[in-house]
C-alpha positions, 0 to 999 in steps of 0.5 A: 846541348838540349837546350842550345839545339831547342834554341837553333830549332826555336829559331828556325821554326820562328822564321818558317812560322812567320814565312808560312803562316804555320806554327805549333802543329806544323812546326813545333810539334815535331821540334819538340818530338825531335827533342824527345818530348812525348806528344801530349808534351809537345802539343802543349808546349807548342801552343805556349810557345807560339804566343809571342810568334803570334803576336810578332807575326801578327804585328808585322803582317798587319804593317804590311796590310795583310791581316783581314781581321774580320776573318780572323776574328771569325775563325778565332772565336769559332775555334775556342770551343773546338780547341777545348774539345781537341785538347780533351780528345788529345789527353784521351789518346794515348801517346802512340795514337796521338803521334800516328794521328799527328802523322796523319794530319801532316801527310794530309796537309802535304798532299793538299799543299802539293795538289795546290801547287800542281794545279797552279802550276798548270794554270799558269802554264796555260795561261802562257807568258805574261806581258806587264805594261810599265807604268806611265 
């Protein structure tokens, strides 16, 4: 049953990951914790599980012309040393502290996304109705 649940949650997580550009931290870690994995195992496993998702998602988004490779390269290169430090820090934390820190991260991301959505909604409302000119 656990393997079947893991596959089903993986299907949902892969879809959400590709749709929203989020992965291990926001989708796979909670999924693995739901499956009774420790936070340390969930973090490590999610990183490995993201490799095929990243490859497929990057390929598809590249075919749409949406990937900005210069930005992606800069972010990727800059994240390598800090990812190593983050792994060291995660290993140094207790399971409870890592679980709580992850919860705080999820809350912060949720608040940030909600604030942006509310601001965008207000901006659209103040612009009034949109009128588009049909192509000639």
